[in-house]
NUZAMAR-347100 format. One line per field, with one value per residue (C-alpha): residue number from 1; x, y, z. Coordinates in nm, 2 decimals. Layout:
// NUZAMAR-347100
num = (NUM, ...)
c1 = (X, ...)
c2 = (Y, ...)
c3 = (Z, ...)
// end
This chain:
// NUZAMAR-347100
num = (1, 2, 3, 4, 5, 6, 7, 8, 9, 10, 11, 12, 13, 14, 15, 16, 17, 18, 19, 20, 21, 22, 23, 24, 25, 26, 27, 28, 29, 30, 31, 32, 33, 34, 35, 36, 37, 38, 39, 40, 41, 42, 43, 44, 45, 46, 47, 48, 49, 50, 51, 52, 53, 54, 55, 56, 57, 58, 59, 60, 61, 62, 63, 64, 65, 66, 67, 68, 69, 70, 71, 72, 73, 74, 75, 76, 77, 78, 79, 80, 81, 82, 83, 84, 85, 86, 87, 88, 89, 90, 91, 92, 93, 94, 95, 96, 97, 98, 99, 100, 101, 102, 103, 104, 105, 106, 107, 108, 109, 110, 111, 112, 113, 114, 115, 116, 117, 118, 119, 120, 121, 122, 123, 124, 125, 126, 127, 128, 129, 130, 131, 132, 133, 134, 135, 136, 137, 138, 139, 140, 141, 142, 143, 144, 145, 146, 147, 148, 149, 150, 151, 152, 153, 154, 155, 156, 157, 158, 159, 160, 161, 162, 163, 164, 165, 166, 167, 168, 169, 170, 171, 172, 173, 174, 175, 176, 177, 178, 179, 180, 181, 182, 183, 184, 185, 186, 187, 188, 189, 190, 191, 192, 193, 194, 195, 196, 197, 198, 199, 200, 201, 202, 203, 204, 205, 206, 207, 208, 209, 210, 211, 212, 213, 214, 215, 216, 217, 218, 219, 220, 221, 222, 223, 224, 225, 226, 227, 228, 229, 230, 231, 232, 233, 234, 235, 236, 237, 238, 239, 240, 241, 242, 243, 244, 245, 246, 247, 248, 249, 250, 251, 252, 253, 254, 255, 256, 257, 258, 259, 260, 261, 262, 263, 264, 265, 266, 267, 268, 269, 270, 271, 272, 273, 274, 275, 276, 277, 278, 279, 280, 281, 282, 283, 284, 285, 286, 287, 288, 289, 290, 291, 292, 293, 294, 295, 296, 297, 298, 299, 300, 301, 302, 303, 304, 305, 306, 307, 308, 309, 310, 311, 312, 313, 314, 315, 316, 317, 318, 319, 320, 321, 322, 323, 324, 325, 326, 327, 328, 329, 330, 331, 332, 333, 334, 335, 336, 337, 338, 339, 340, 341, 342, 343, 344, 345, 346, 347, 348, 349, 350, 351, 352, 353, 354, 355, 356, 357, 358, 359, 360, 361, 362, 363, 364, 365, 366, 367, 368, 369, 370, 371, 372, 373, 374, 375, 376, 377, 378, 379, 380, 381, 382, 383, 384, 385, 386, 387, 388, 389, 390, 391, 392, 393, 394, 395, 396, 397, 398, 399, 400, 401, 402, 403, 404, 405, 406, 407, 408, 409, 410, 411, 412, 413, 414, 415, 416, 417, 418, 419, 420, 421, 422, 423, 424, 425, 426, 427, 428, 429, 430, 431, 432, 433, 434, 435, 436, 437, 438, 439, 440, 441, 442, 443, 444, 445, 446, 447, 448, 449, 450, 451, 452, 453, 454, 455, 456, 457, 458, 459, 460, 461, 462, 463, 464, 465, 466, 467, 468, 469, 470, 471, 472, 473, 474, 475, 476, 477, 478, 479, 480, 481, 482, 483, 484, 485, 486, 487, 488, 489, 490, 491, 492, 493, 494, 495, 496, 497, 498, 499, 500, 501, 502, 503, 504, 505, 506, 507, 508, 509, 510, 511, 512, 513, 514, 515, 516, 517, 518, 519, 520, 521, 522, 523, 524, 525)
c1 = (-1.60, -1.81, -1.74, -1.74, -1.69, -1.57, -1.55, -1.64, -1.72, -1.82, -2.14, -2.11, -1.80, -1.70, -1.39, -1.17, -1.24, -1.17, -0.87, -0.75, -0.87, -0.70, -0.42, -0.17, 0.17, 0.36, 0.08, -0.16, 0.06, 0.11, -0.25, -0.33, -0.11, -0.21, -0.56, -0.45, -0.26, -0.56, -0.68, -1.04, -0.96, -0.85, -0.83, -0.84, -0.82, -0.84, -0.99, -0.86, -0.96, -1.03, -1.39, -1.38, -1.16, -1.31, -1.17, -1.30, -1.22, -1.32, -1.38, -1.49, -1.67, -1.88, -1.80, -1.45, -1.39, -1.56, -1.37, -1.03, -1.08, -1.20, -0.90, -0.65, -0.80, -0.79, -0.46, -0.29, -0.46, -0.40, -0.77, -0.90, -1.15, -1.40, -1.36, -1.39, -1.65, -1.94, -1.84, -1.79, -2.05, -2.03, -2.19, -2.18, -2.23, -2.52, -2.51, -2.14, -2.12, -2.43, -2.24, -1.90, -2.12, -2.27, -1.97, -1.78, -2.07, -2.02, -2.37, -2.21, -1.96, -1.98, -2.06, -2.30, -2.20, -1.84, -1.62, -1.28, -1.37, -1.29, -0.95, -0.93, -1.09, -0.86, -0.59, -0.69, -0.73, -0.36, -0.20, -0.37, -0.29, 0.08, 0.11, -0.08, -0.36, -0.62, -0.76, -1.03, -1.35, -1.24, -1.07, -1.43, -1.58, -1.38, -1.31, -1.68, -1.73, -1.54, -1.70, -2.06, -1.91, -1.82, -2.15, -2.34, -2.13, -2.20, -2.58, -2.68, -2.67, -2.50, -2.17, -2.31, -2.27, -1.89, -1.91, -1.61, -1.47, -1.27, -1.58, -1.82, -1.51, -1.46, -1.83, -1.79, -1.50, -1.66, -1.95, -1.65, -1.44, -1.63, -1.52, -1.23, -1.06, -0.98, -0.81, -0.42, -0.44, -0.19, -0.23, -0.02, 0.05, 0.09, -0.10, -0.43, -0.65, -0.41, -0.36, -0.75, -0.78, -0.49, -0.70, -1.01, -0.85, -0.67, -1.01, -1.20, -0.94, -0.75, -0.52, -0.22, -0.15, 0.14, 0.21, 0.40, 0.53, 0.80, 0.92, 0.95, 1.04, 0.69, 0.54, 0.69, 0.54, 0.20, 0.24, 0.37, 0.08, -0.17, -0.33, -0.30, 0.02, 0.16, 0.50, 0.60, 0.81, 0.92, 0.77, 1.05, 0.86, 0.53, 0.52, 0.59, 0.33, 0.06, 0.11, 0.01, -0.27, -0.64, -0.74, -0.52, -0.61, -0.41, -0.43, -0.08, 0.00, 0.18, 0.09, 0.10, -0.03, 0.12, -0.05, -0.07, -0.28, 0.07, 0.18, -0.09, -0.08, 0.28, 0.19, -0.04, -0.38, -0.64, -0.46, -0.44, -0.80, -0.80, -1.03, -0.86, -1.05, -0.87, -0.96, -0.85, -0.89, -0.64, -0.67, -0.55, -0.59, -0.32, -0.50, -0.48, -0.86, -0.75, -0.72, -1.10, -1.03, -0.82, -1.07, -1.16, -1.01, -1.25, -1.19, -1.36, -1.27, -1.41, -1.67, -1.77, -1.84, -2.05, -2.35, -2.26, -2.59, -2.51, -2.39, -2.70, -2.92, -2.75, -2.74, -3.12, -3.28, -3.39, -3.01, -2.97, -3.25, -3.14, -2.78, -2.96, -3.14, -2.82, -2.66, -2.97, -2.95, -2.59, -2.59, -2.85, -2.67, -2.35, -2.48, -2.67, -2.38, -2.18, -2.45, -2.43, -2.07, -2.08, -2.27, -2.05, -1.76, -2.02, -2.13, -1.82, -1.75, -2.11, -1.97, -1.63, -1.81, -2.02, -1.72, -1.53, -1.81, -1.85, -1.48, -1.44, -1.77, -1.61, -1.30, -1.48, -1.69, -1.36, -1.22, -1.55, -1.58, -1.18, -1.31, -1.50, -1.37, -1.28, -1.56, -1.81, -1.64, -1.66, -2.00, -2.06, -1.88, -2.03, -2.35, -2.32, -2.15, -2.45, -2.67, -2.52, -2.47, -2.85, -2.93, -2.74, -2.78, -3.13, -3.04, -2.74, -2.88, -3.20, -2.97, -2.74, -3.08, -3.20, -2.87, -2.88, -3.14, -3.13, -3.05, -2.95, -2.66, -2.89, -2.91, -2.56, -2.62, -2.87, -2.67, -2.42, -2.66, -2.86, -2.55, -2.34, -2.02, -1.71, -1.78, -1.39, -1.44, -1.60, -1.37, -1.10, -1.24, -1.24, -0.92, -0.76, -0.57, -0.48, -0.33, -0.45, -0.15, -0.19, -0.56, -0.42, -0.12, -0.31, -0.17, -0.47, -0.56, -0.28, -0.42, -0.22, -0.15, -0.20, -0.48, -0.64, -0.64, -0.80, -1.14, -1.03, -0.91, -0.62, -0.71, -0.35, -0.22, -0.42, -0.18, -0.27, -0.46, -0.47, -0.66, -0.97, -1.03, -1.01, -1.26, -1.47, -1.40, -1.50, -1.83, -1.93, -1.84, -2.06, -2.32, -2.35, -2.12, -1.97, -2.11, -2.11, -2.16, -2.41, -2.16, -2.08, -2.43, -2.20, -1.86, -1.54, -1.58, -1.35, -1.47, -1.21, -1.22, -1.21, -0.84, -0.77, -1.04, -0.85, -0.51, -0.55, -0.88, -0.86, -1.15, -1.50, -1.53, -1.67, -1.53, -1.85, -1.64, -1.46, -1.52, -1.43, -1.24, -1.07, -1.12, -0.84, -1.01, -0.80, -0.83, -1.14, -0.93)
c2 = (-0.40, -0.14, 0.08, 0.45, 0.72, 1.05, 1.33, 1.66, 1.71, 1.98, 1.93, 2.04, 2.26, 2.57, 2.50, 2.73, 2.46, 2.23, 2.36, 2.39, 2.04, 1.85, 1.62, 1.47, 1.28, 1.24, 1.43, 1.20, 0.89, 1.05, 1.09, 0.75, 0.63, 0.85, 0.73, 0.38, 0.40, 0.55, 0.29, 0.31, 0.24, -0.12, -0.04, 0.27, 0.43, 0.77, 0.95, 1.28, 1.49, 1.82, 1.77, 1.54, 1.43, 1.13, 0.89, 0.53, 0.34, 0.00, 0.08, -0.05, 0.23, 0.50, 0.82, 0.69, 0.66, 0.97, 1.19, 1.06, 1.06, 1.43, 1.56, 1.40, 1.54, 1.90, 1.82, 1.72, 1.96, 2.27, 2.38, 2.44, 2.20, 2.47, 2.55, 2.18, 2.05, 2.24, 2.07, 1.74, 1.45, 1.09, 0.76, 0.48, 0.05, 0.05, 0.41, 0.41, 0.11, 0.29, 0.61, 0.43, 0.28, 0.58, 0.77, 0.49, 0.55, 0.88, 0.96, 1.22, 1.36, 1.76, 1.62, 1.34, 1.03, 1.09, 0.79, 0.93, 0.89, 0.50, 0.56, 0.75, 0.48, 0.21, 0.48, 0.48, 0.10, 0.04, 0.30, 0.16, -0.19, -0.08, 0.07, -0.18, -0.01, -0.20, -0.54, -0.77, -0.57, -0.24, -0.44, -0.61, -0.30, -0.09, -0.37, -0.44, -0.05, -0.07, -0.38, -0.16, 0.15, -0.05, -0.19, 0.11, 0.25, -0.07, -0.10, 0.24, 0.56, 0.76, 0.80, 0.84, 1.23, 1.17, 1.43, 1.51, 1.84, 1.87, 1.86, 2.05, 2.33, 2.34, 2.37, 2.67, 2.80, 2.73, 2.98, 3.25, 3.16, 3.00, 2.66, 2.48, 2.42, 2.80, 2.83, 2.79, 2.62, 2.60, 2.28, 2.36, 2.01, 1.69, 1.49, 1.28, 1.58, 1.76, 1.51, 1.45, 1.79, 1.82, 1.51, 1.63, 1.96, 1.71, 1.55, 1.90, 1.99, 2.26, 2.50, 2.45, 2.29, 2.37, 2.16, 2.34, 2.10, 2.12, 1.80, 1.86, 1.50, 1.44, 1.70, 1.63, 1.27, 1.43, 1.62, 1.34, 1.16, 1.42, 1.46, 1.84, 2.05, 2.04, 2.13, 2.09, 2.36, 2.36, 2.58, 2.85, 2.90, 2.93, 3.34, 3.33, 3.06, 3.26, 3.54, 3.31, 3.15, 3.17, 2.91, 2.81, 2.50, 2.45, 2.15, 2.13, 2.00, 2.31, 2.44, 2.81, 3.05, 2.95, 3.18, 3.55, 3.83, 4.02, 3.75, 3.78, 4.19, 4.17, 3.95, 4.19, 4.01, 4.32, 4.54, 4.36, 4.30, 3.93, 3.74, 3.49, 3.21, 3.02, 2.68, 2.63, 2.26, 2.26, 2.24, 2.44, 2.68, 2.73, 3.07, 3.42, 3.50, 3.89, 3.78, 3.82, 4.23, 4.18, 4.31, 4.05, 3.77, 3.52, 3.25, 2.94, 2.74, 2.46, 2.67, 2.79, 2.45, 2.34, 2.51, 2.36, 2.17, 2.03, 1.69, 1.58, 1.72, 1.53, 1.18, 1.22, 1.13, 0.78, 0.68, 0.85, 0.62, 0.32, 0.37, 0.45, 0.11, -0.08, 0.07, -0.02, -0.37, -0.42, -0.28, -0.53, -0.80, -0.68, -0.66, -0.98, -1.12, -1.01, -1.10, -1.48, -1.46, -1.35, -1.65, -1.92, -1.94, -2.03, -2.29, -2.42, -2.43, -2.63, -2.90, -2.90, -2.96, -3.23, -3.40, -3.39, -3.55, -3.84, -3.89, -3.93, -4.17, -4.39, -4.39, -4.49, -4.75, -4.90, -4.92, -5.09, -5.33, -5.40, -5.72, -5.53, -5.62, -5.32, -5.37, -5.33, -5.02, -4.87, -4.95, -4.76, -4.48, -4.40, -4.45, -4.21, -3.94, -3.95, -3.94, -3.64, -3.45, -3.51, -3.38, -3.05, -3.00, -2.83, -2.60, -2.48, -2.43, -2.26, -2.04, -1.91, -1.83, -1.62, -1.46, -1.31, -1.09, -0.77, -0.84, -1.19, -1.16, -1.28, -1.58, -1.70, -1.59, -1.81, -2.12, -2.05, -2.04, -2.36, -2.60, -2.44, -2.35, -2.20, -1.84, -1.80, -2.08, -1.89, -1.62, -1.84, -1.98, -1.62, -1.53, -1.86, -1.72, -1.41, -1.35, -1.00, -0.83, -0.91, -0.76, -0.48, -0.39, -0.45, -0.78, -0.96, -0.97, -0.93, -1.00, -1.07, -0.72, -0.87, -1.05, -0.71, -0.63, -0.95, -1.10, -1.27, -1.21, -1.42, -1.71, -1.85, -1.55, -1.58, -1.72, -2.05, -2.16, -2.60, -2.84, -2.84, -2.44, -2.50, -2.72, -2.47, -2.17, -2.43, -2.52, -2.20, -2.05, -2.33, -2.24, -1.88, -1.77, -1.44, -1.31, -1.52, -1.87, -2.08, -2.21, -2.57, -2.81, -3.10, -3.10, -3.24, -3.62, -3.66, -3.40, -3.18, -3.11, -2.77, -2.74, -2.83, -2.54, -2.30, -2.39, -2.47, -2.36, -2.03, -1.79, -1.86, -1.52, -1.45, -1.17, -1.04, -0.89, -1.17, -1.09, -0.74, -0.57, -0.23, 0.05, 0.17, 0.50, 0.81, 1.00, 1.24, 1.60)
c3 = (3.08, 2.86, 2.55, 2.62, 2.36, 2.49, 2.21, 2.02, 1.66, 1.43, 1.56, 1.90, 1.90, 1.70, 1.45, 1.69, 1.97, 1.73, 1.61, 1.99, 2.08, 1.80, 1.87, 1.60, 1.57, 1.90, 2.09, 1.96, 2.07, 2.41, 2.47, 2.37, 2.62, 2.89, 2.84, 2.86, 3.16, 3.35, 3.63, 3.49, 3.13, 2.98, 2.60, 2.41, 2.04, 1.90, 1.60, 1.56, 1.24, 1.12, 1.21, 1.54, 1.84, 1.96, 2.24, 2.21, 2.54, 2.76, 3.10, 3.42, 3.57, 3.37, 3.59, 3.62, 3.26, 3.17, 3.41, 3.33, 2.97, 2.96, 3.21, 3.02, 2.64, 2.83, 2.96, 2.62, 2.40, 2.62, 2.60, 2.98, 3.09, 3.16, 2.78, 2.68, 2.88, 2.74, 2.38, 2.49, 2.44, 2.59, 2.45, 2.68, 2.63, 2.34, 2.25, 2.22, 1.98, 1.76, 1.75, 1.61, 1.36, 1.26, 1.22, 1.00, 0.76, 0.72, 0.92, 1.17, 0.90, 0.80, 0.46, 0.53, 0.32, 0.27, 0.28, 0.40, 0.76, 0.72, 0.64, 0.97, 1.15, 1.01, 1.09, 1.45, 1.46, 1.33, 1.55, 1.86, 1.78, 1.68, 2.04, 2.23, 2.37, 2.13, 2.31, 2.21, 2.28, 2.11, 1.82, 1.76, 1.78, 1.55, 1.30, 1.28, 1.22, 0.89, 0.77, 0.86, 0.71, 0.37, 0.36, 0.40, 0.09, -0.15, -0.08, -0.08, -0.28, 0.04, -0.17, -0.52, -0.50, -0.45, -0.19, 0.03, 0.19, -0.09, -0.36, -0.15, -0.11, -0.49, -0.55, -0.38, -0.55, -0.88, -0.79, -0.75, -1.02, -1.29, -1.46, -1.30, -1.63, -1.68, -1.36, -1.25, -0.91, -0.63, -0.41, -0.05, 0.11, -0.06, 0.24, 0.16, 0.15, -0.07, -0.31, -0.32, -0.43, -0.68, -0.85, -0.86, -1.02, -1.25, -1.36, -1.37, -1.62, -1.46, -1.68, -1.45, -1.10, -0.89, -0.59, -0.29, -0.03, 0.24, 0.10, -0.30, -0.39, -0.25, -0.42, -0.76, -0.74, -0.67, -0.98, -1.18, -1.12, -1.26, -1.62, -1.69, -1.66, -1.35, -1.15, -0.79, -0.58, -0.20, 0.03, -0.08, -0.41, -0.24, -0.30, -0.66, -0.70, -0.50, -0.79, -1.05, -0.88, -0.93, -0.67, -0.38, -0.18, 0.08, 0.37, 0.60, 0.92, 1.02, 1.36, 1.24, 0.93, 0.61, 0.39, 0.54, 0.39, 0.34, 0.17, -0.09, -0.10, -0.19, -0.50, -0.64, -0.48, -0.44, -0.69, -0.98, -1.08, -1.07, -0.87, -0.64, -0.41, -0.13, 0.03, 0.38, 0.50, 0.72, 1.12, 1.28, 0.96, 0.72, 0.56, 0.76, 0.79, 0.72, 0.36, 0.33, 0.36, 0.01, -0.29, -0.51, -0.27, -0.13, 0.15, 0.23, 0.54, 0.77, 0.92, 0.63, 0.47, 0.73, 0.56, 0.24, 0.16, -0.19, -0.09, 0.13, -0.11, -0.42, -0.17, -0.06, 0.23, 0.10, 0.11, 0.43, 0.60, 0.43, 0.61, 0.91, 0.88, 0.79, 1.13, 1.35, 1.21, 1.26, 1.61, 1.71, 1.55, 1.74, 2.09, 2.05, 1.95, 2.23, 2.48, 2.36, 2.38, 2.75, 2.83, 2.65, 2.93, 3.18, 2.96, 2.91, 3.27, 3.34, 3.08, 3.22, 3.56, 3.44, 3.25, 3.57, 3.74, 3.49, 3.51, 3.89, 3.90, 3.63, 3.83, 4.14, 3.95, 3.84, 4.19, 4.34, 4.01, 3.92, 3.74, 3.51, 3.16, 2.92, 2.68, 2.95, 3.09, 2.74, 2.71, 3.05, 2.97, 2.63, 2.82, 3.10, 2.88, 2.62, 2.95, 3.09, 2.73, 2.63, 2.98, 2.94, 2.56, 2.61, 2.93, 2.75, 2.39, 2.57, 2.79, 2.50, 2.27, 2.61, 2.63, 2.31, 2.41, 2.62, 2.99, 2.87, 3.14, 3.42, 3.26, 3.29, 3.65, 3.71, 3.53, 3.75, 4.06, 3.97, 3.91, 4.20, 3.95, 4.12, 4.04, 3.93, 3.66, 3.38, 3.44, 3.38, 3.07, 2.93, 3.02, 2.95, 2.66, 2.81, 3.18, 3.39, 3.30, 2.93, 2.95, 3.11, 2.85, 2.57, 2.48, 2.49, 2.14, 1.92, 1.55, 1.26, 1.10, 0.76, 0.87, 0.98, 0.62, 0.50, 0.57, 0.90, 1.21, 1.36, 1.58, 1.57, 1.71, 2.05, 2.28, 2.45, 2.21, 2.20, 2.05, 2.26, 2.21, 1.86, 1.85, 2.07, 1.80, 1.50, 1.71, 1.73, 1.41, 1.23, 1.44, 1.37, 1.09, 1.07, 1.43, 1.76, 1.73, 1.94, 2.20, 2.16, 2.17, 2.23, 2.42, 2.35, 2.32, 2.61, 2.81, 3.01, 3.38, 3.55, 3.60, 3.22, 3.13, 3.34, 3.22, 2.84, 2.69, 2.48, 2.54, 2.35, 2.32, 1.97, 1.72, 1.54, 1.30, 1.21, 0.83, 0.84, 0.61, 0.70, 0.48, 0.24, 0.17, 0.23, 0.57, 0.69, 0.70)
// end
């Protein structure tokens, strides 16, 4: 199984196409399940924002996965495949992991370095987990991406400019209206982007802020949180609020236009001599583009903000390059960890086979020399086990070191050939805590939701975990804490046979993101 990313963003598609391709609410959930139900897909999550629609998946076959996901995105978004395909990009395996990490760091955002995408990835993580489409592999990638994104913001100056779509858009507004402390502002909507806009305007000392929202109570809560004179109105009071506002920021989830040229004209826009500026951060857009035809009225939408360079210039190339280095380092560490983890089931199967041979020979010895006393038997048993352990120690440690390098999976194959291991034994180890049906249905990895918010994953939640598997996990985490550990250099004291491994041993697949802390920032638009 391999990681696959299929998507489109502000870099590959115009806003008009992104508007049509964006999925949200029930449509997003339906697309999530449709992708997961595809025979080519084992796990999936979807990030859908005003700047990107990306489907992350674990697939068995590259071409089958790309074809299925592209067709389903076209079907559920209503964008014909011919129109959609020219804007799609695809990343696979290592490039897919690198892309997800770069997105989490804000390197792929319209405003380079903005941190709101972390919140959107966290939402995608949560939704996939709640809907049962998130398995172990994608869980590890997404949770690690959140950790990498937080590290990039903490260790570099990429977010020092406070850049976001809101701040860049309001910078454009200042060029048309002058200082924000002199304006009467209207914020339409009360979601994360609207709340960020209202808070930014409040900090700038706007003369007055009106919050208009379909749910007046939610608008009232937002208004009460601001430090400047503020009030809340329902959408029924939108026209009156438009008449008074110098600056309008709109970001709702409405399917159609919220503000039209006719509305503004009816309230004096273009004829009363006042300058007005409208900032439309919605996808699909809230504001009729024809408002630009009204005198003294300016409009900035997502397309206009594409060309704004203030944030990138304030951040500086040094910070961006530092983040790129972090991404490269983290990707290599993650992939090395995953490669090392892939050989661990083979190592466990080898030690299990050796333990079975030792047990069989000791039983055979007891049958041939029944008069042997208990003390002698214990000494012989300990000697034989020590001999086997020492013979296996060097090759198993070495194969795990070699497996961490690119192409390392060939060493596991060689180990299986050299020791004539049952081909099904390593697979049984890897799947001991999840049946085939569980993997397909996304039940293979069901971390505690509370644990997903802390510096941990939830080993206790993995079904089938027992004393043997806990010993395996402890040995791994001691050897390489925080990523994939060296699989056990010493076996359990009493050994385990193949049947025990197949029936009980939990997967030793390491969780390289075990220390990840999902972000709590707001959402990308």
